[in-house]
C-alpha positions as CSV (number, residue, x, y, z in Angstrom):
1,M,-23.3,-53.4,67.2
2,T,-24.7,-50.2,68.6
3,T,-24.8,-48.7,65.1
4,F,-26.5,-51.8,63.7
5,V,-29.2,-51.6,66.4
6,L,-29.8,-47.9,65.8
7,T,-30.0,-48.4,61.9
8,H,-32.3,-51.2,62.1
9,R,-34.3,-50.2,65.2
10,S,-37.7,-50.4,63.6
11,G,-37.3,-53.9,62.3
12,L,-35.9,-55.1,65.7
13,T,-38.9,-53.5,67.4
14,V,-41.4,-55.4,65.3
15,S,-39.5,-58.6,65.8
16,A,-39.3,-58.1,69.6
17,A,-43.0,-57.4,69.7
18,G,-43.7,-60.6,67.8
19,H,-41.5,-62.6,70.2
20,M,-43.3,-60.9,73.2
21,L,-46.6,-62.2,71.8
22,I,-45.1,-65.6,71.5
23,L,-43.9,-65.5,75.2
24,V,-47.3,-64.3,76.4
25,A,-48.9,-67.2,74.5
26,L,-46.5,-69.7,75.9
27,S,-47.1,-68.3,79.4
28,T,-50.8,-68.8,79.0
29,S,-50.2,-72.3,77.8
30,M,-48.0,-73.0,80.7
31,V,-50.8,-72.4,83.1
32,L,-52.9,-75.0,81.5
33,V,-50.0,-77.4,81.1
34,P,-49.0,-79.7,83.9
35,S,-46.2,-78.6,86.0
36,N,-44.0,-81.3,85.1
37,Q,-43.8,-79.9,81.4
38,L,-43.1,-76.2,82.1
39,P,-39.3,-76.2,82.2
40,M,-39.0,-77.8,78.8
41,L,-41.3,-75.4,77.2
42,A,-39.5,-72.4,78.6
43,I,-36.2,-73.6,77.2
44,E,-37.7,-74.2,73.8
45,A,-39.3,-70.8,73.8
46,V,-36.0,-69.1,74.5
47,L,-34.2,-71.2,71.9
48,I,-36.8,-70.4,69.4
49,D,-36.7,-66.6,70.1
50,T,-32.8,-66.4,69.9
51,S,-32.6,-68.2,66.7
52,A,-35.5,-66.1,65.2
53,I,-33.8,-62.9,66.1
54,R,-30.5,-64.0,64.6
55,E,-32.2,-65.0,61.4
56,A,-34.2,-61.8,61.3
57,A,-31.1,-59.8,61.8
58,E,-29.2,-61.7,59.2
59,A,-32.0,-61.3,56.8
60,E,-32.2,-57.7,57.5
61,R,-28.3,-57.3,57.1
62,R,-28.4,-59.0,53.7
63,R,-31.3,-56.9,52.7
64,E,-29.6,-53.8,53.7
65,E,-26.4,-55.0,52.1
66,Q,-28.3,-55.5,48.9
67,V,-29.8,-52.0,49.2
68,R,-26.4,-50.5,49.9
69,E,-24.8,-52.4,46.9
70,A,-27.9,-51.4,44.8
71,E,-27.4,-47.7,45.9
72,Q,-23.6,-47.9,45.2
73,E,-24.4,-49.4,41.8
74,R,-26.9,-46.6,41.2
75,L,-24.4,-44.0,42.2
76,R,-21.7,-45.6,40.1
77,K,-23.9,-45.6,37.1
78,A,-25.0,-42.1,37.8
79,E,-21.4,-41.1,38.0
80,I,-20.5,-42.9,34.8
81,Q,-23.5,-41.2,33.1
82,R,-22.5,-37.8,34.6
83,K,-19.0,-38.2,33.2
84,Q,-20.5,-39.4,29.9
85,V,-22.6,-36.3,29.8
86,E,-19.6,-34.1,30.8
87,R,-17.6,-35.6,28.1
88,E,-20.3,-35.2,25.5
89,R,-20.8,-31.5,26.7
90,T,-17.0,-31.0,26.5
91,A,-16.9,-32.6,23.0
92,E,-19.8,-30.4,21.9
93,V,-18.1,-27.3,23.3
94,Q,-14.9,-28.3,21.5
95,R,-16.7,-29.1,18.3
96,K,-18.5,-25.7,18.4
97,Q,-15.2,-24.0,19.2
98,A,-13.5,-25.9,16.3
99,E,-16.4,-25.0,13.9
100,R,-16.2,-21.4,15.0
101,E,-12.3,-21.3,14.6
102,R,-12.7,-23.0,11.2
103,K,-15.4,-20.4,10.1
104,E,-13.2,-17.6,11.3
105,A,-10.1,-19.1,9.6
106,E,-12.2,-19.4,6.4
107,S,-13.5,-15.9,6.7
108,L,-10.0,-14.6,7.2
109,R,-8.7,-16.6,4.3
110,V,-11.5,-15.1,2.1
111,Q,-10.7,-11.7,3.3
112,Q,-7.1,-12.0,2.8
113,Q,-7.7,-13.5,-0.7
114,R,-10.0,-10.5,-1.6
115,E,-7.4,-8.0,-0.3
116,A,-4.7,-9.8,-2.2
117,E,-6.8,-9.7,-5.4
118,E,-7.6,-6.1,-4.8
119,R,-4.0,-5.2,-4.3
120,A,-3.1,-7.1,-7.5
121,R,-5.8,-5.3,-9.4
122,Q,-4.6,-1.9,-8.1
123,E,-1.0,-2.8,-8.9
124,Q,-2.0,-3.9,-12.5
125,E,-4.0,-0.7,-13.0
126,R,-1.0,1.3,-11.7
127,K,1.3,-0.4,-14.0
128,A,-1.0,0.0,-16.9
129,A,-1.4,3.8,-16.0
130,E,2.4,4.1,-15.8
131,A,2.7,2.2,-19.2
132,R,0.1,4.7,-20.7
133,A,1.8,7.7,-19.2
134,K,5.1,6.5,-20.5
135,A,3.9,5.8,-23.9
136,E,2.2,9.2,-23.9
137,T,5.4,10.9,-22.8
138,E,7.4,9.1,-25.4
139,R,4.8,10.0,-28.1
140,R,5.1,13.5,-27.1
141,A,8.8,13.5,-27.0
142,A,8.8,11.8,-30.5
143,E,6.5,14.5,-31.8
144,A,8.5,17.2,-30.2
145,R,11.7,15.7,-31.7
146,A,10.0,15.4,-35.0
147,A,8.8,19.1,-34.8
148,E,12.2,20.2,-33.7
149,Q,13.8,18.5,-36.6
150,A,11.3,19.8,-38.9
151,R,11.8,23.3,-37.5
152,R,15.6,23.0,-37.9
153,Q,15.2,21.6,-41.4
154,A,13.0,24.4,-42.2
155,E,15.5,26.9,-40.7
156,L,18.3,25.2,-42.6
157,V,16.3,25.4,-45.8
158,A,15.5,29.0,-45.2
159,A,19.1,29.7,-44.3
160,M,20.3,27.9,-47.5
161,E,17.7,29.8,-49.4
162,V,18.9,33.2,-47.9
163,E,22.6,32.3,-48.5
164,E,21.7,31.3,-52.0
165,A,19.9,34.5,-52.7
166,L,22.8,36.3,-51.1
167,L,25.2,34.5,-53.3
168,Q,23.2,35.2,-56.4
169,A,22.8,38.9,-55.4
170,Q,26.5,39.2,-54.7
171,A,27.2,37.5,-58.0
172,S,24.8,39.8,-59.8
173,G,26.6,42.9,-58.5
174,E,23.8,44.0,-56.2
175,M,26.1,43.8,-53.2
176,S,28.7,46.0,-54.8
177,R,26.0,48.6,-55.6
178,Y,24.7,48.5,-52.0
179,I,28.2,48.9,-50.4
180,A,29.0,51.7,-52.9
181,L,25.7,53.6,-51.7
182,I,26.9,53.2,-48.1
183,Q,30.5,54.5,-48.9
184,Q,29.1,57.4,-50.9
185,K,26.9,58.5,-48.0
186,V,29.5,58.1,-45.4
187,E,32.0,60.0,-47.5
188,R,29.5,62.8,-47.9
189,N,29.3,63.1,-44.2
190,W,33.0,62.9,-43.6
191,T,35.0,65.9,-42.8
192,P,38.6,65.0,-43.6
193,P,41.3,66.2,-41.1
194,G,44.4,68.1,-42.6
195,N,46.8,65.2,-42.1
196,V,45.0,62.7,-44.3
197,R,47.5,60.7,-46.5
198,E,47.0,59.6,-49.9
199,G,45.7,56.1,-50.4
200,L,43.6,56.0,-47.2
201,E,41.9,52.8,-46.7
202,C,40.0,51.7,-43.5
203,E,37.8,48.7,-42.8
204,V,34.8,49.6,-40.9
205,V,32.3,47.5,-38.9
206,V,28.8,48.9,-38.5
207,Q,26.1,47.6,-36.2
208,Q,22.7,48.7,-37.5
209,L,19.0,48.1,-37.1
210,P,16.8,46.9,-40.0
211,N,15.8,50.3,-40.9
212,G,19.5,51.3,-41.4
213,D,19.8,53.3,-38.1
214,V,23.6,53.0,-36.8
215,I,24.0,51.7,-33.3
216,D,27.8,51.6,-33.5
217,A,30.7,52.1,-35.8
218,R,34.4,51.3,-35.3
219,T,37.4,50.8,-37.6
220,V,39.2,47.5,-37.3
221,S,41.9,48.1,-39.8
222,C,43.1,51.3,-41.1
223,N,46.3,53.0,-42.5
224,G,45.3,56.3,-41.0
225,D,46.0,57.5,-37.5
226,A,43.7,57.6,-34.5
227,N,42.2,61.0,-35.4
228,V,41.5,59.9,-39.0
229,Q,39.8,56.8,-37.6
230,R,37.6,58.9,-35.3
231,T,36.5,61.2,-38.2
232,I,35.4,58.1,-40.2
233,E,33.5,56.6,-37.3
234,N,31.7,59.9,-36.8
235,A,31.0,60.1,-40.5
236,V,29.2,56.7,-40.3
237,R,27.1,57.8,-37.4
238,R,26.1,61.0,-39.1
239,A,25.1,59.0,-42.3
240,S,22.7,57.0,-40.2
241,P,20.3,55.8,-41.4
242,L,22.3,54.0,-44.0
243,P,20.9,53.1,-47.3
244,L,19.0,49.8,-47.4
245,P,19.5,47.2,-50.2
246,E,16.8,46.5,-52.7
247,N,17.3,42.9,-52.1
248,R,16.7,42.3,-48.5
249,A,18.9,39.3,-48.4
250,L,21.9,41.6,-48.7
251,F,21.1,43.3,-45.5
252,D,23.6,42.5,-42.5
253,R,23.1,43.9,-39.0
254,N,26.9,43.6,-38.6
255,L,27.9,45.2,-41.8
256,R,31.6,45.3,-42.8
257,F,32.8,47.5,-45.7
258,T,35.9,49.3,-46.7
259,F,36.0,53.0,-46.6
260,K,38.3,54.3,-49.3
261,P,37.5,58.0,-50.2
262,Q,38.2,59.4,-53.6
263,Q,41.0,62.0,-53.5
């Protein structure tokens, strides 16, 4: 009740002032009214004043209730609107975040695709370069094999030609004349020892240079003793340079001939 009076003090003050005026008017009229009517008027004034106060208070209460309900409704709507704005703001933030993430994912996908394409291009170029290098290596190897085969073929042909020329020279008697010249020169440079037996025959191997200079001489088969063999080897060295054949195909760096002096 105290809270009600404090809250609605201004309204009650106005109502009380109004009722005071009514009381003053009644008091004035009571002076002019006969004495026998005064008690009834006072009772009526009191009744009217209490009823009016209750009605005014009830009306004020209803008005304030309406104001409070209206304020609560306003606050409720404001809260609903605030939550709606908050939801819309949150939804907008989420939408922007989702759009940003989508763009980032798309950018990442494009970047990864470009990197994959670049790696594929580099791998393709690497394989192509390896294929070219392998083909070039195989081509060079084939050329080398062909060149080597041609060289061997040429050497074989040359060797066959030399052998053919040698056979022809030997068949023509040139080899015999060439060996005879060597035997004659070695025999001219030979000083026979005193114990030489008849029918001396020794096979000699001579290492010589292309100009006929003797590098080494040794007997490999001989019916003479060691002293006789040494004299023959020394005779070959003294005969250096040995005669050269007219047909160069007959020349042999490791010449083998039979030393058989005439006795």
